[in-house]
C-alpha atoms as one frame of an Amber mdcrd trajectory, in Angstrom:
protein
  40.403  66.724  34.420  37.385  67.114  36.982  39.274  65.903  39.772  42.347
  68.181  39.007  39.902  71.133  38.656  38.236  70.342  42.069  41.973  70.296
  43.847  42.951  73.608  42.315  39.867  75.358  43.490  40.339  73.991  46.858
  43.638  75.666  47.302  42.820  78.856  45.888  40.092  78.625  48.467  42.549
  78.105  51.370  44.899  80.863  50.055  41.975  83.304  50.390  41.223  82.653
  53.908  44.735  82.711  55.010  45.169  86.346  53.424  41.615  87.526  55.130
  42.934  86.505  58.449  46.326  88.289  57.983  44.724  91.434  57.381  42.626
  91.299  60.666  46.082  91.120  62.784  46.621  93.872  65.196  49.866  95.610
  64.954  52.249  95.230  67.737  53.229  98.703  69.679  57.070  98.611  70.653
  57.259  98.782  74.325  59.814 101.270  76.334  63.385 100.043  76.407  63.977
  97.707  79.193  65.792  99.772  82.277  64.634 103.107  80.788  62.667 104.687
  84.022  59.842 106.907  83.100  60.725 110.743  82.833  64.346 109.923  82.772
  65.309 113.213  81.006  63.764 115.053  83.813  65.652 113.122  86.477  68.803
 113.469  84.758  68.102 117.112  84.666  67.514 117.152  88.305  70.573 115.177
  89.368  72.758 117.507  87.260  71.366 120.605  88.840  73.407 119.858  92.008
  77.034 119.939  91.889  79.177 117.328  93.149  80.758 118.249  96.484  84.433
 118.136  94.782  83.237 120.213  91.632  85.204 123.390  90.638  83.447 126.870
  90.892  81.466 127.886  88.046  83.097 129.899  85.686  82.909 133.683  85.984
  80.126 134.985  84.034  77.831 132.013  84.611  74.112 132.549  85.245  73.921
 133.307  89.159  71.919 130.105  89.774  75.132 128.088  89.386  77.415 129.836
  91.670  74.369 129.889  94.373  74.245 126.061  93.737  77.881 125.430  94.077
  77.947 127.517  97.521  74.978 125.895  98.799  76.423 122.358  97.936  79.115
 122.925 100.535  78.724 121.917 104.125  77.748 125.177 106.480  79.932 126.113
 109.340  78.855 127.835 112.644  79.140 131.597 111.859  79.562 132.252 115.511
  83.036 130.940 115.275  84.246 133.462 112.726  83.180 136.606 114.737  86.459
 137.134 116.084  89.710 138.269 114.469  93.001 137.569 115.739  96.305 139.522
 115.428  99.573 138.845 117.242  97.984 136.145 119.490  95.584 138.680 120.595
  91.750 137.768 119.813  89.317 140.677 119.306  85.553 140.326 119.212  83.745
 141.411 116.372  80.037 141.430 117.615  77.918 141.283 114.127  80.872 141.184
 112.141  82.408 138.179 110.817  86.293 137.265 109.420  87.398 134.590 107.579
  90.648 133.627 105.723  90.764 131.149 102.860  93.193 128.270 101.967  94.867
 130.396  99.070  95.398 133.302 101.874  92.612 135.786 100.935  91.476 137.422
 103.926  87.872 138.839 104.659  85.909 140.805 106.863  82.607 142.887 107.291
  82.388 146.055 109.073  78.722 146.390 109.972  79.695 148.085 113.286  80.974
 150.919 111.413  77.813 151.152 109.002  79.722 149.437 105.698  77.359 146.963
 104.124  80.224 145.652 102.077  82.434 142.631 102.338  85.930 143.606 102.258
  88.667 141.167 100.895  92.453 141.288 100.538  93.311 139.389  97.768  97.238
 138.755  96.451  96.443 139.593  93.013  98.778 138.499  90.433  98.182 141.540
  88.273  96.253 144.136  90.633  94.892 147.544  89.240  97.459 150.354  89.145
  96.961 153.517  91.334  95.249 156.008  89.289  97.355 159.158  88.758  94.939
 161.246  90.816  94.983 158.966  93.884  97.518 159.698  96.778  98.450 157.543
  99.858  98.626 153.959 100.550  96.970 152.253  97.466  95.645 148.684  97.832
  95.384 147.188  94.592  94.121 143.756  95.946  91.223 145.352  98.360  88.106
 144.156  96.824  84.639 145.650  98.234  81.584 143.505  97.441  78.017 145.156
  98.709  75.765 143.315  96.363  75.529 146.179  93.726  78.775 146.912  93.080
  82.258 145.313  93.228  85.238 147.911  93.627  88.737 146.400  93.121  91.591
 148.351  94.374  91.362 151.400  96.468  93.445 153.955  98.727  93.282 153.143
 102.376  95.715 155.052 105.058  95.213 152.719 107.641  94.489 149.071 107.885
  90.676 150.034 108.505  88.716 147.049 109.643  91.663 144.894 109.157  93.449
 146.570 112.090  91.963 143.765 114.299  93.651 141.180 112.329  92.419 138.006
 110.332  89.524 135.587 110.838  89.727 131.797 111.345  90.274 129.872 108.284
  87.371 128.685 106.389  88.378 125.288 105.251  87.846 124.215 101.480  84.305
 122.993 100.310  82.742 124.712 103.403  80.519 127.438 103.267  79.929 130.606
 105.691  76.588 132.621 105.690  75.963 136.058 107.030  73.530 139.002 106.429
  72.496 138.382 102.580  75.899 136.754 101.864  77.026 133.304 101.440  80.709
 132.238 100.802  82.849 129.045  99.990  86.002 128.460  99.284  88.296 125.808
  97.454  92.148 125.378  97.401  92.641 128.456  94.957  89.573 130.656  94.769
  86.501 132.059  96.976  82.930 132.602  95.591  80.532 134.681  97.398  76.778
 135.212  96.353  74.358 137.944  97.653  71.075 136.530  97.728  69.115 139.699
  97.860  70.812 141.192  94.743  71.312 137.860  93.110  74.944 138.715  92.441
  78.203 137.063  93.037  82.012 137.415  93.099  84.727 135.244  92.077  87.733
 135.751  93.586  91.242 134.237  92.643  94.947 135.272  93.025  94.498 135.140
  88.832  92.040 137.891  89.105  88.335 139.112  90.251  85.277 138.422  88.166
  81.431 138.372  88.864  78.327 136.553  88.308  74.772 137.953  87.983  73.800
 141.282  87.250  77.195 142.966  87.678  79.285 144.161  84.670  82.278 145.781
  84.454  82.019 149.671  83.872  84.116 152.882  83.984  85.276 153.555  87.707
  84.946 156.725  89.500  88.050 158.607  90.753  89.893 156.535  93.471  88.796
 153.266  92.418  91.067 150.789  90.149  88.090 148.580  88.534  84.462 148.559
  89.157  81.548 145.956  88.152  77.989 147.506  88.845  74.513 145.884  88.484
């Protein structure tokens, strides 16, 4: 009996020592998963902020930083090559003005030499604004003026105006042209132009005209089909 009691006492003594050591172990903190770099969230945000070269244009109404990034993602062209208009094989130097055409057939031109701050584009709209009843003369429903603050779609023009000199050279898809406060980029079906000074932009396509940034649709004045204004 004395021997059995001694063995039992020794076992209890060893168990107590094991439990004591277990309470002194330091917990292990899980490490970062293998292959997960630090600041992976910020890295993903940075890479996604730059659109891919073949990405479509931002949807109309997007924050202005999106069309600006999209336009800037396209390789620039030399604006000096677009300071000429061609009509019937005859070239006309435009001085400080630029002219270009898009793959979808939109023709655009500035008219700084005659004091106009706006970029004018002729778009073959599928459903252009109808001629207002108080307007007479040659109605151009696809004539779009964009000066940074306003976008006017549809207006009367008794003559070709600046487009009397012809059309500009083609601006290839996924290329961009800078002039003054503007920068424009084309793709196969649309044109996007932004104005840095006003933080505004226009989306042009045959399906319609829409805007980015501060411009909002409002009641047009007499003689204008549709008006967007900051």
